[in-house]
N, C-alpha and C positions, 0 to 999 in steps of 0.2 A: 504494500500500500504506500510505503514511503516513496517508492519509485514512481508511482502514479502521481503523487503530490508534486514531485520534482518535474515530471513530464508536463503536467498541467501548468505549473508555474512557468516553466521554460516556454511552452507554447504561447501562454498569455504574453510574456515579455517580448516574444518575437512579433506576434500579431498586433500588439498595441501600437507599434510604430506605424502601422498602415491604416489604422482606424482614426477617423477624423474627430469624432466627438466622444464625450464621456458616456453618454447613453449607449452608444454602440459598443464601447469597451466592456460594458456590463454583460454583453451577450457573447463575448468571445468564448469563455469557458462554458457557458450554458449551451451554446450551439454545439460545441465540440462534444460535450457529454451527451447531449440529446441525440446526436447522430448514432453513437454507440448504443445507447439505451433503447432507441427506437428500433434498431436492427434486432437486438436481443428480444425485445418485447414482441415484435412481429413474428420472429422465428418461433418463439415459445407459443404464441397464439396459434400459429399454423400447426405446430405439434399437438396442441390441445385440441384443435378442431379435427385433426387427423385421427385422434383417439376418441372421437365422438363426444367431446366435451366431458370426458370422464375425470372428475375431480380427484377420485381415488387414485387414478393413474399418476396424476401430478404429485400427489402426496406420497406415493410409494417409493420414489427414488431419491437418493441423496445426490447432491450436486457434486460434480467434479471440480477441480481447480479452474478449468476452463469456463465452467458455468458460473463460478463465483466471481469471475472477472467483472461483469457488469455491476455487481453489488459494490465491489471495491472502487469502480469508476464513480458510481453515484456518491458513495461516502466521501471520496476524495474531492469530488466536485463541490459537495456541500461545504466541506471545510475550506477549500481554496476560495470559493466565492465569497465567503465571509471574511477571510483573512485579507485577500487582495482587495475586496470591497472596502474594508476599513482603511486601507492604505491609499488606494488609487481612485475609488469612486464612492466615497463616503456619503455624498448627497443622494445617491441612488438607492441606498439600502436603508429601509425604515424598519420599525419595530415588528410589524405584523408580517409583511412580505419578505423580510430578510431574516431577522433573528429568530422569531418564533417559528416561522415556517421551516427554516433550515434545521433548527435544533430539533424540532419534532420529527422531521424526516430522519435525522441522524439517529435519534433514539429508536425509532421504529426499525430502521434498516440494521442498525447494530444488533438489536435484540433478535431479529428474525433471520439474519443471514446464515446462522448455523443451526436453525431449527428445522423441523420437518416442513415448515411453511415457506422455506426459502425459494422453492420452485414456484410457489404462487406469487412471490415477490417479483420473480422474473416476468411472469405474465402481466403484472401491473405496469411494467415499463412500457407497455404499448401506449400508455397515456402520454408518453414523451413525444409522440408523433406531432401533435399540434404545437408543442414547444419548438420542435425542429422547424416546422413551417413558419411559425412566428419569428424565430431567429433569422430565417432566410429573409423574411420581410424587413427586418431591421437593417440587414446588410445590402439588400437589393430592393429598395422601395419602388423602383421603376417597373417591377414585374407586376402587371395588372392582375394576373390570375390569383396571386397571393393576396392582393388587396381585396379582391372579391370574396375570398374565403372568409377573411376576418372582418369584412365590412368597415374598413377605415380608409 
């Protein structure tokens, strides 16, 4: 997990030089994490559908190290977004959408990543797809299709 923290920090430091404003800088790590999490969420959903939405099948297997990767990405993202946010885009992080939101997700993910419900947590990452699309809107506002999806 320390390696992921270092990678996310390095990636942010590289990308921030190419981003024009503070609001977009807040989306560098979010977009990066949502790409990975959306992939794993979609993959897990397809596997869930392939097994006829059998929840017992999802709960019956323990995750491999490869399958634990998205949990570690998400936890690393939550930590780094708060740490870098305190340093580089403090005005963009508020109490509810920043601190409370991230800390609650940290507690949930930390507690469930090694439980029998960790495979269900993988399935929940499918909700990162709208975050991915919204992140693209922040970096490519000229794409009309994305604007129509989110109505702004």
